[in-house]
C-alpha positions in Angstrom: 113.9 -292.8 -5.1 110.8 -293.1 -2.9 110.8 -291.4 0.5 108.8 -292.2 3.7 105.4 -290.6 3.9 105.7 -288.4 7.0 102.8 -286.1 7.6 103.7 -282.8 9.5 101.8 -279.7 10.3 102.2 -277.3 7.3 105.5 -275.5 7.2 106.9 -277.5 10.2 109.1 -279.9 8.4 112.5 -278.5 9.5 115.2 -280.6 11.1 115.2 -280.8 14.9 118.7 -279.4 15.3 118.0 -276.3 13.2 114.6 -275.6 14.8 113.7 -273.1 17.5 110.3 -274.5 18.3 109.2 -278.2 18.5 105.5 -279.1 18.2 104.2 -282.5 19.2 100.9 -284.2 19.8 99.7 -285.6 23.1 96.6 -287.6 22.0 95.1 -288.4 25.4 91.5 -288.0 26.5 91.0 -290.7 29.2 89.7 -288.4 31.9 87.3 -286.4 29.7 84.1 -285.9 31.7 81.6 -285.2 28.8 82.4 -286.0 25.2 85.7 -287.7 24.3 87.6 -287.3 21.1 90.5 -284.9 21.6 92.9 -287.8 21.1 92.2 -287.3 17.4 93.0 -283.5 17.3 96.7 -283.5 16.4 96.2 -286.0 13.5 93.2 -284.0 12.2 95.1 -280.7 12.4 98.1 -282.1 10.5 95.9 -283.3 7.7 93.7 -280.2 7.5 96.7 -277.8 7.9 97.3 -278.2 4.2 94.0 -276.4 3.6 95.5 -273.2 5.0 98.6 -271.3 4.0 101.9 -271.0 5.7 101.6 -267.2 5.4 99.7 -265.1 8.0 98.1 -261.9 6.6 97.5 -261.0 10.3 101.1 -260.8 11.2 102.7 -260.6 7.7 104.9 -263.6 8.6 105.3 -267.0 7.1 106.1 -270.4 8.6 108.6 -270.9 5.8 110.7 -268.1 7.4 111.0 -269.7 10.9 112.3 -273.1 12.0 109.7 -275.4 13.5 110.1 -279.2 13.9 107.1 -281.5 14.2 108.0 -284.3 16.5 104.8 -286.3 15.8 102.5 -287.8 18.3 103.5 -289.4 21.6 102.3 -293.0 22.2 100.5 -292.5 25.5 99.0 -295.1 27.8 95.3 -294.7 27.9 94.9 -297.0 30.9 97.5 -295.2 33.1 97.0 -291.4 33.5 100.2 -290.9 35.6 102.3 -292.9 33.1 100.9 -290.7 30.2 101.8 -287.5 32.1 105.3 -288.8 32.9 105.8 -289.6 29.2 104.7 -286.0 28.3 107.0 -284.6 31.0 110.0 -286.6 29.8 109.5 -285.6 26.1 109.1 -281.9 27.1 112.3 -282.1 29.1 114.2 -283.3 26.0 113.0 -280.3 24.1 113.9 -277.9 26.8 117.3 -279.5 27.3 118.0 -278.8 23.6 117.2 -275.1 24.3 114.0 -275.2 22.2 110.4 -274.1 22.9 108.0 -277.0 23.3 104.5 -276.4 21.8 102.1 -279.3 22.5 98.9 -280.1 20.7 96.3 -281.8 23.0 94.5 -283.9 23.8 92.4 -283.0 26.8 93.6 -280.2 29.0 95.1 -282.5 31.6 98.1 -283.0 29.2 99.2 -279.5 30.2 100.2 -280.8 33.6 102.8 -283.2 32.2 104.4 -280.4 30.2 104.3 -277.9 33.1 106.0 -280.4 35.4 109.0 -280.3 33.1 109.0 -276.6 32.4 108.6 -275.7 36.1 111.7 -277.7 36.9 113.6 -275.7 34.3 112.1 -272.4 35.3 111.3 -272.2 39.0 109.7 -268.8 38.6 107.3 -270.0 36.0 103.9 -268.2 35.5 100.9 -269.6 33.6 98.5 -267.7 31.3 95.4 -269.7 30.7 92.8 -269.0 28.0 89.8 -271.2 28.7 86.1 -271.4 29.3 86.5 -273.5 32.4 88.3 -272.8 35.7 89.7 -276.4 35.9 90.3 -275.7 39.6 88.5 -278.6 41.2 90.5 -280.6 43.7 89.0 -283.8 42.4 86.4 -284.9 39.9 84.3 -287.9 41.0 87.1 -288.7 43.4 89.9 -288.5 40.8 92.6 -285.8 41.4 94.0 -286.2 37.9 91.4 -284.9 35.5 90.9 -282.3 32.8 88.6 -280.6 35.4 91.5 -280.5 38.0 94.5 -279.6 35.8 95.0 -276.0 36.8 94.5 -277.0 40.5 97.3 -279.5 40.0 99.4 -276.8 38.3 98.8 -274.6 41.3 100.1 -277.4 43.6 103.4 -277.0 41.7 103.6 -273.2 41.4 101.6 -271.7 44.3 99.8 -268.4 44.6 100.0 -265.4 42.2 101.5 -267.5 39.4 98.3 -268.4 37.4 96.3 -265.9 35.3 93.0 -267.1 33.7 91.0 -265.4 31.0 87.7 -266.1 29.2 86.4 -268.2 32.1 82.7 -268.7 32.1 82.1 -272.1 33.7 82.9 -273.9 37.0 81.5 -274.8 40.4 80.9 -272.0 42.8 83.5 -273.6 45.1 86.1 -273.3 42.3 85.5 -269.6 41.9 85.5 -269.1 45.7 88.8 -270.9 46.1 90.3 -269.2 43.1 89.7 -265.7 44.6 92.5 -266.4 47.1 94.9 -268.2 44.9 94.7 -267.3 41.1 93.8 -264.3 39.0 90.6 -265.0 37.1 89.0 -262.7 34.5 85.6 -263.9 33.5 84.2 -263.9 29.9 86.9 -262.0 28.0 90.4 -260.7 28.0 89.9 -257.6 30.1 92.9 -256.9 32.3 95.4 -258.8 30.0 97.5 -255.8 29.4 98.1 -255.2 33.1 99.0 -258.9 33.5 101.4 -258.7 30.6 103.1 -255.6 32.2 103.4 -257.5 35.5 105.0 -260.6 33.8 107.6 -258.9 31.7 111.0 -260.6 32.1 109.4 -263.7 33.7 109.2 -267.2 32.1 105.6 -267.8 30.9 103.7 -270.9 29.9 100.7 -270.1 27.7 98.0 -272.8 27.6 95.1 -272.3 25.2 92.0 -274.4 25.7 90.1 -273.8 22.5 86.7 -273.9 24.2 87.5 -270.3 25.2 86.1 -269.5 21.8 82.4 -269.0 21.3 80.9 -272.4 20.2 79.4 -270.7 17.1 83.0 -270.2 16.0 84.3 -273.5 17.5 81.7 -276.2 18.1 84.1 -279.1 17.8 85.0 -279.5 21.4 84.1 -281.9 24.2 82.6 -279.4 26.6 81.2 -276.4 24.6 80.1 -273.4 26.7 77.7 -270.7 25.5 79.3 -267.3 25.2 83.0 -267.0 24.6 85.4 -264.9 22.6 85.7 -264.5 18.8 88.6 -265.7 16.8 89.9 -262.2 16.4 89.7 -261.6 20.1 91.8 -264.7 20.7 94.3 -263.8 18.0 94.8 -260.3 19.5 95.3 -261.9 23.0 97.9 -264.3 21.6 99.8 -261.5 19.9 99.8 -259.6 23.1 101.0 -262.5 25.3 103.7 -263.4 22.7 105.5 -260.2 23.6 106.5 -262.0 26.9 109.1 -264.7 27.4 107.1 -267.7 26.3 109.1 -270.7 27.3 106.4 -273.3 26.4 102.8 -273.4 25.2 100.0 -275.7 24.2 96.8 -275.8 22.3 94.2 -278.3 23.4 90.6 -279.6 23.5 89.7 -279.8 19.8 87.4 -282.8 19.2 87.2 -282.8 15.4 84.3 -285.3 15.0 81.8 -283.0 16.7 82.1 -280.5 13.8 81.5 -282.3 10.5 81.9 -279.1 8.6 85.7 -279.1 9.5 85.5 -275.4 10.6 86.7 -276.1 14.1 89.8 -278.0 12.9 90.5 -275.1 10.5 90.2 -272.6 13.3 92.5 -274.7 15.5 95.1 -274.9 12.7 95.1 -271.1 12.3 95.4 -270.6 16.0 98.4 -272.8 16.0 99.9 -271.1 13.0 99.5 -267.7 14.5 100.9 -268.9 17.9 104.0 -270.3 16.2 104.6 -267.1 14.2 104.1 -264.9 17.2 106.5 -266.6 19.7 109.7 -264.7 20.1 112.7 -267.1 19.9 116.5 -266.5 20.2 
């Protein structure tokens, strides 16, 4: 008998009810300020994931040994940003209500706001750890308050001071850095200080958002807003493994634009970041 052809991320073909983690794609890039294309990331990652293994030699763990459900891509309204964010929020809530960990594949970084809205309602003491090249702390971008350049400012609107911890930051307006000094923790260029933040956040609910442009563009050129400098893959992997010791209640990986790297290396890197993240998350 023939079966439906359903493409999932490698090793993530478990049933929803039996899974601890649910991945899903949020293919939205309508507010991208430079080069669009992140809407194609989740599809590219699913296809290219079969070029890597389910086994991680870094962690000596295998996706076959954990339970992950791939919920596919959301159908998001490209002409209505708020509607798209609401759809992401509602889908994230369904996952949380089932006592599972949502792991979203962007899309541009604004999609994080939709997911955080749902997670913050479930966990009022939510804290954010952000790996990123950009501060994303503008109050508006060209008059728009909902943008991938404003996403962390909108998250701050929800959570307030001393709840957001940024690492790898190397780009932003002067006003963003000045405003951020009074409201968020920002470590520029690398992951220095991460151990102290982890110690501070032990026992608290944490949302980890990974903007892949935190990586050096020589490692990861396939992104809409590449920034010179950045961390190595091994630096990022080590940081993920450290943060995963915390109570990660939700996470996302975003800002892959696969068409800007015809070699396919950037998509392969994104796949391995997602694999390592899934294997590192501690679940009940």
